[in-house]
C-alpha positions, 0 to 999 in steps of 0.5 A, spaced: 229 652 129 223 651 125 217 647 128 219 640 130 215 635 133 218 630 137 216 623 139 219 618 144 218 611 144 221 608 150 222 601 154 220 601 161 226 603 166 229 607 160 227 614 164 224 616 157 219 621 161 225 624 165 229 624 158 223 628 154 223 633 160 230 635 159 230 635 152 224 640 152 229 644 157 234 644 152 230 645 146 225 650 149 219 645 147 214 643 152 214 635 153 207 631 154 207 625 158 203 625 164 201 632 162 197 629 156 193 625 160 190 631 163 189 634 156 186 628 154 181 628 160 180 636 159 178 635 151 174 628 152 170 630 158 173 623 161 176 624 168 184 623 169 183 617 173 179 614 167 184 616 162 190 614 166 187 607 168 186 605 160 193 609 158 197 605 153 193 599 155 192 594 149 185 592 146 183 585 143 177 588 139 177 589 132 172 595 132 178 600 132 180 598 125 173 602 122 175 608 126 182 609 124 181 608 117 177 615 118 183 619 120 178 625 121 173 622 126 174 624 133 172 620 139 166 624 139 163 620 133 156 619 136 154 613 132 160 609 134 160 604 140 167 602 142 171 599 148 173 604 153 180 603 152 179 605 144 175 611 146 181 613 151 186 611 145 182 616 140 182 621 146 189 621 146 190 621 139 186 627 137 189 631 143 196 629 140 194 632 133 191 638 136 197 640 140 201 639 134 197 644 130 199 649 136 207 649 135 213 645 137 212 639 142 215 633 145 210 627 146 212 621 150 209 614 148 202 613 146 203 612 139 205 619 138 209 617 131 203 614 128 198 620 130 203 625 127 205 620 121 202 625 116 205 631 119 212 635 117 218 635 121 216 629 126 222 626 129 221 619 132 226 617 137 226 610 141 230 609 148 232 603 150 236 601 156 240 595 159 235 590 164 240 592 170 239 599 169 232 599 168 230 595 174 235 600 178 231 605 175 224 602 177 226 601 184 229 608 185 222 611 182 217 606 186 221 603 191 220 596 189 223 590 191 228 587 186 223 581 184 217 586 183 221 591 179 224 586 174 216 583 174 214 591 173 219 592 167 217 585 163 210 586 164 210 594 162 214 592 156 209 587 154 203 592 155 207 597 151 209 593 145 202 590 144 199 596 145 203 599 139 203 593 135 196 593 135 194 600 134 199 602 129 200 595 125 208 596 126 213 593 131 215 596 137 222 598 138 224 596 131 229 601 129 227 602 122 220 605 125 225 611 128 230 616 126 234 615 132 234 609 137 239 610 143 241 606 149 240 610 155 245 606 159 251 608 155 250 616 157 245 616 162 239 621 162 243 627 161 247 625 156 242 621 152 238 628 152 244 632 150 245 627 144 238 627 142 238 635 142 244 635 138 241 630 133 235 634 132 239 640 131 244 637 126 238 634 122 235 640 121 241 643 119 242 638 114 235 639 111 237 647 110 243 645 106 
């Protein structure tokens, strides 16, 4: 398999992290989700707690447009003062690009498809889930009550949508932004990971013909 970079957007409760990890096992590719927080902290000098506290959080500032219009600018830029959430975004943005240069990788969330839009061999995936399954997943994962899990799913989806739409100027979850959109409720975690793995193999085979 030639070099491949996979990005996974996901609705809350879809099991996107678990699917990404399983996909990595099937394809023998490292998966970066929470691991990206550690890498961004190491590269940026911010603590993991700071990175995590601003992770995938939307911003209302417009200063980002200046920075993002200069793709080679790193978050280390000395003369640019940005809100912390944007510094964290840029730290993750640069970390994604650095990791992608090193070889095959799977990135979960963090607008990875935007960071890698100029790279070759990028495959963008979006994972949806039916609301009852999303709530069940959150309850199982965090031990939340039914009402708290339902509120968590709605708020997390809103936050991810605002974050993605703001930084990319695209529509989060819009099928046209991805190579494959798939509903995890249909086949479960394992089945979804296998379908994505098959899709990637077939896509690469078709490109070689």
